[in-house]
N, C-alpha and C positions, 0 to 999 in steps of 0.2 A: 247816600253813603253815610254810615254812622260815624260821627265825630267823637263819640265818647270813648272811654278807655276799655270797653269790652273787647277782648281778644280771644282767639282760640289757639290751642296747641295740640289738640288731639281730637279723636272722634267724640269722646265723652264731652269735651268742652264745646264742641260744635252743637251737639244735641241740646246743650244747656243754654245756647244763645237765645236772647229774647226774640219772640215772634211779634212782628209789627201788628198793631191793632187797627190802624187807619190807613197807613201807607201801603201800597201794593207789595213792596218788598223793602228789605234793609240788607246792606252789605257790611260784613265784619272782616277785619284784617287779621292775619296771622301775627302772633306775638313777635316773631323774628323776621319773617319775610314780608316786606312791604308790598309786594305785588301779588301776594297770594291771599285771595278773599273767598268767603262763603256768602252766597246770596240766599237769604231766608225769605220765602214768600209768606204772604198773609195766609192764615189757616183757611182751608176750604170749608164748605158747609158740613162735610163729614168729619171735620176736625183734623184731617191730615195736613201735614206741612211739607212743602217741597223745598229742599235745600240743594244748592248747586255750587260746585267748586268753580271759581273764576280766576283767571289770570289777567291782571290789569297792567298796562304799560303805555309808554309814549312812543309813537312811531313817527319817523321823519317822512314827510310826503312833499311833493312839489307844490310850491305856492303859485305856479303859473307865471311867474316873472323871473324865472331862472334861478330862483333860490329854493329854500326848503322851509317848511314849518312843521311843528310838532303837534300831533293830534292824539287825544286819548283813545286807546283801543282796549277792548276786553275780549278774551276768548273763553268759551265754556270748556272746562276740563272734564266734567262728568257729574253725575248725580251722587249725592252723599248716601241716600237710601232710596230703595224702591218705594214709590207711592202707588203706582198703578201696576197691574200684572205684566204689562209689556215693557215696563221701565228696565233699564240696565244701570246698576249702580257700580261704583268703583270703590276700592278700599282707600282709606285715608293715606296710607303710605304710597299707593300708586298715584293718587292725585298730586301729592307733593313731588314725586319724581317727575311727573309730567310738567309741573310748573318749573322745576329746576332745568329740565331739558329745553323747554321753550325759552326760558330766561337766557341760557347759554347760546342758543341759536340766534336770538335777537342781538345779543352782544357781538357775536361774530359778524353779523350783517352790518354792524355799525349803528344800529338803532339805539336810542336812549331809552333804557328801561327804568321802571320806577325805583328799583334798587340796584346797586352795582355789585360787582363780584365780591368785594370785601364784605358786603352786608349779608352774604350767605353764610359768613362765618358764624359758628355757634359758640355761645358763651357756655359756661358750666350750667347755668339755669336752662338755656336753650336745649342743650343735649338731654338734660334730665326731663324736660317736658315731653320728649319722645320716648321715654323709658316705658311707659304703659303700653305704647304701640309695639315697640320692638321686643319687649320681654313679656308679652301677654301670655306666653305659654308657661311662664314660671309659676310655681306653686304660690298660693296666697301667703304662705309663711315666708317664702323667699322675698316676695314683693314687700311685705311688711318689714322684714329685716333690712333690706336694701334702702327702703325709705327712711327708716330710723337712722341708718348710717349716713345717708346723704344729709339729712337735716342736722345731724350732730357734728359732722366733720367737714362737709363740703359747702353747705349753704352760704357761709360767709364769703365764698369765692364766686357767688352766682353771677356777678357782672363781668368776670374775667373771661377773655377769650381763651379757649383751650389751646389754640395754636401758639399763644404767646407764653404759656407756662412751660418753662424749660426743664431740662434734666436737673439742673442745679436747684431750681425752685422745688421740685418734688423731692429731691434728696433731702433738702432742709425740712420740708413738710413732714416726711417720715421720721427724721431725727427728732424733731420737736414733739411728735406724737409719742415716740418711745420715751422721751424724757419728761413728758407732761408739761411742756412749755408752749404748746400751740395755742395762740390767741385767736379766738373766733368771734370776739365782740367785747363789749364793755357793759358793766353793771353800774348805772348811775343812781346815786342816792343824793340826799340833800347836801351832804358835806364832802362827798368824795366820788371819784370815778375809779372803779376797779376793773381790771381786765378779766375776761372769762376764759379760763384755760380748759384744754382738753388733754386727756392722758393723765399719767403714763399708761400705755397699753402694753400688755404682755406679748411675747412672741407668738403665742397661740391666737391672739385676737387681731394682730396686724394684717394677716393676709385677707381676711374678710373685708376690712376697711379699704385696703388698697384695690381689691378687685372691683369695688364700686367705681372707683376712679378710672380704672381700665375700661370698664363698661361705657363710661361717658365718652371716652375717645373712640371706642368702637362705633357707638351711635353717631358721633360727629362725622366719622368717615363715611358711614352709610348714606348720610344726607349731604355729602360734599361740603361739610361745615368746617373743614380745616384749610387754611389759606397760606400759601407760600412755604409749605413743608412737604417732605417726601411722602409717598404713599405708605400707609401703615404707621404713620407717626404716632408714637405712644411712649413718651419718655418714662412714664410711670411704670410701664412693663419692665423696662431695663432696671429701674430702681428696685423693683420687687425681686428681680433675678439676682442682683448683685449685693443689695444692702440688707434685705430682711434677714433677721436671724432665724434659724430653724428652731421650732419649739422643742424643748427638751422632751425626750421620750419618757413616758411614765410607765413604770412596770409594777406599781404597787397593787398588792392584793393581800387578803388575809391568808397567811400560810396555812396549809391543810392541818398541820399539827396543832394549830390554835383555833381552827374553825369550830370544833366541838365546844371549846371553852367560850367562844364568842356567842354561840347559839344558846348555851346554858345561861350566860350573863343576860342575854336578851329576855329569856324566860323569867328571870328572877328580879332584874334590876330596873326595867323600864316599863312604861305604860303599855298595855296590851296592843293598842293601835300602832305604836311605834315598833313594837316587837313583830307584829304581823308584817309591817312594811319591810323591815330588815330581812325577815325570813323569806318573804316572797321574792325579794331581789336576789337572794342567794339561790333560791330554787328555780328561778326562771332566767336570770341573766338579761332581763329586759332593759332597754334603754329608758332613761328617766321619763321622757314624755309619754311613752306607752304605758308606763307604770302609773304615774300620777293622774293620767287622764282616763284610766280604766273605768268602765261602767258595768253595773250588774247585768244590764240588758245586752251586753256584748259577750256574755258567758253562756256557752251551751252546757247546761248542767248535766245533761244525760251523757254526752260524749266527752266531756272534760276538755272543752276548747275555748280559747279566747279568739273571737271572730271580730275583725275590724276592717274598715275599708283600706285599700292599698295606698291611699293618699293621706292616711292619718299621720299626724305629726309623730316622728320617731321611727317610721318604717324605712326611711332613707331611700324611698323609691322616687325616681325622677318624675316630676309632674308631667313632662311631655310624653313619657312612656305609658301613661295611664289613660285608658279609653273608657267609654261608657260600658264596654263589654268586659272590662277587667273585673275579675271575681274578688270578693273579700278574701283576706288572708285568714287561714285557719291555723292557729298555733296550739298544739297539744300541751296540756299542763299535766304534771304528775298528780297522783292521787293525794299526796301530801299538800300540794298547792291548792287543790280543789277543797280540801278540808278547811284550810284557812279562809278561803273565800266564802264557803257556806257559813262558817261561824260568824263572819262579819255581816253577812246578809241578814242573819237572824235578828239583829238589833239595829238594822239600818232604817233611818226614817223614810227612805224611798227605796223600795225593793228593786226598782229598775234604774236607780240613779247612780251617783258616784260611789265607787268602792271605798275611796279614802275620805270619808266624811268625818267631820269633827264630832267628838263625843258630846259636845254641848252646843245648843243653839247660840248663835251670835246675837249681839245686842241689836236693837232696831226692829223694824216692822218686817218680820219674816214669818212665813208659815212654818208649821212643824216639819215639813219636808225640806225646807231650805236651811242648809247648814254650811258653815265655812268648810273648806276642804283642806286636808292635810297635804303638805308638799315638801316642807323643809325639815328633815328629821335630825339635823346635825346636833342641835342642842341636846336632844334626848340620847343620841347615840354616843355622846361623850362618856357615858357610864360604861358602855361596852368597851370603848377605847381604853378607859382606865383599867378595866379588868384584863386587858391585853398588854398592860404595861405602858400605856400612853401611845399605843399604835394608832395613828390617824388613818381613816379611810373615808371614801366618798361613795355615792351610789355607783359611779362608774367603776370604782375599784371592786365593788361586789360583782359587777359584770365580768371582770377579769377573774375573780374568785370562782365564779360559775364555770368559766372556760377551763380553769385549772382542775377543778373537781371533775368536770366532764372528761377531760383527757385521762385522768387517773382512774376513773370508774368504768368507762365504756370500752376499755381495751383499745384506747387511742382511735376510736371512731370519731374523728374530728369533723367528718362530713355531717353527721347527725347533729353534733354540737353547733356547727356553723349554721345549719338550718334553723335550729332553735334560737340562735342569736340574731337571725334575720340579716346575715351578712350579704354583701353584694354578690352579683352573679360571678364576678371575677374571683372573689375569695372562695365561693362555692366550687367553682371549676377546679381551683387548685387543691381544695380539700378532697375532691372526688377524683383527682388526677385525670381530668378530662379537658379537651381543648376549650369547650364552652358549655354552659348550662343556662337555661332560662330561669327567671325568677318564678315563673308559673309552676315549676316543678314542685314547689313546696306544697301545693294542694293535691298532688297525686296520691293515690292510696299507698303506693310504695313509700313515698317520703313521709306520709303521716304515720305509718306503722313504725318506721325507723326512728322518727322523732319521739313518738310516745314511749317506745322502749328505752331510748336514751334518757328521757326526762325522768322516768321512774327509776332507772338505774342510778342516776345522779342523786335523786332523793333518798334512795336506800343507802347509798354510800355515806351521805351526810348524816343519816340516822345512826349509822355505825360509829361515825366520829363522835357524835353526841354522847353515846353510851360507853365509849372507850375510856379506859383509865389513863391518867396522865403519863404513866410510864410507857405505855404502848404508843400513845400518840406522838411522843417526842422522837420516835424513830421514823416517822413518816417523812419522806422526801417529796418535794414538789416536782412534777415533771416540767420540762422545758417546752413551752408552747412553740408550735411551728412558726416560722417567720411570717407566713401569710396571715396567720391569726394575730400575731403581734402587730403587724402593719395595720390590719383592720382596726384593732383596738386603740392604736395610737392616733387614728383619725378622730378629731373632735366630733362626738356624736350629737351634741347639742350646742347651741350658742349660749354660753354661760351668762348668768347675771353678774353684776359687778361683785356681789357678795361671793358667789360661787368662784369667780375668777380669783378673788383674793385668797379664798380657801385653798384653791388648787396651787396658787403660787407659793403659799406657805408650805404645803405638802412637798412641792418640788424642791424647795430649799432644804427640807429635812432629808429628802432622798439623796441630795447632793452631799 
């Protein structure tokens, strides 16, 4: 049995355990459960390695003299992976459940097991160690985001048992995050020791952070890792329901009576690449991720389509709903939008690469095709904002501007507009006044025709605004968007960077 510190917490870490070179086998213990082992055999001649889940415990047996003695026992729980065609393997989660059930049965019989009931308790780190197993259906982006949140806001609690963290503890945790006083460590220099603070977080960012903590409790309950508390114990869920502030609803968009002026300002005052980005946001209503990560090889130049996989960042499709048979999403663009893309492609260093390439090569060893990418237009767009009298807007506000122009120009055909904006099936059903509608509908011929007509209609309307004189445009009134569109737009489309969050917070203060 291995005496070193190599431990496992998941299937991935099991497959990374060292394979013995001389000994017939080696056993490694789970990070949290002292009686849960994996036996790793020496590699066979064909290079294959047999790994087996093992339960080790001490059992009381008669000593033949009227007393008892304790002997070491081990039970095989199952194979980690198939090695031969006739083998039957079990999943990691199933092996852990078998161990926990056997552990409980032995305890009820009065036998002494390697670890006691309390040592089944999960710490914050112990619950997080099971995240990759329990949440394997999450999208890579969600996993990355949750990992960043855990490392930033929860890792300093890694040795604390979840069942000992009370409602009062989490209430203070949330309050400190909101105020920016949460201490997660110290920074030691030669002359001083300074605390490391986290926060303050805005109302829009808090739910995502708290949800990771709720996930830890959910995982702990799945593995019977909460001791001495009622079923469903999760004080953080109660704190979320009662203490978190609701994010202020943002309804900012460029008024239609000023949209023509904004368009002309983009034409005259800013660099052509930032002008193109502004105009394509207005013409498509795309979410930021789908815009900045657009590639020329995703454009169907003959049919005027933006074609991308259903799990591309920004589609808002749930990862678990996407299968290998899921078709790429086909999003029709207006003729005007396609003109902008063709003009950019003419001078692109890579005709199949990123649409939003930098006009100049970056320093360092890069080929001619390798350029930095454009992503943050806020500095350039301030000139447009100045032309509008200091009116601040963000890419998401241009998405709302697109929705407003769509409602005004399409005869209130908000179903087609919602399709173009890639809203959820719930929003689409409300727009179509139907009980339900599937997301696959977007690729039907009927939907494609409806979307293309709406896209061109919106582009034509914007073109009229651009050529309209100031006297006429001042009489334009913005339509009131339906509640279901407002609700969809008020859901945070992207996880903002710190800079974007600061910018949004300033804009919200101005709105107030």
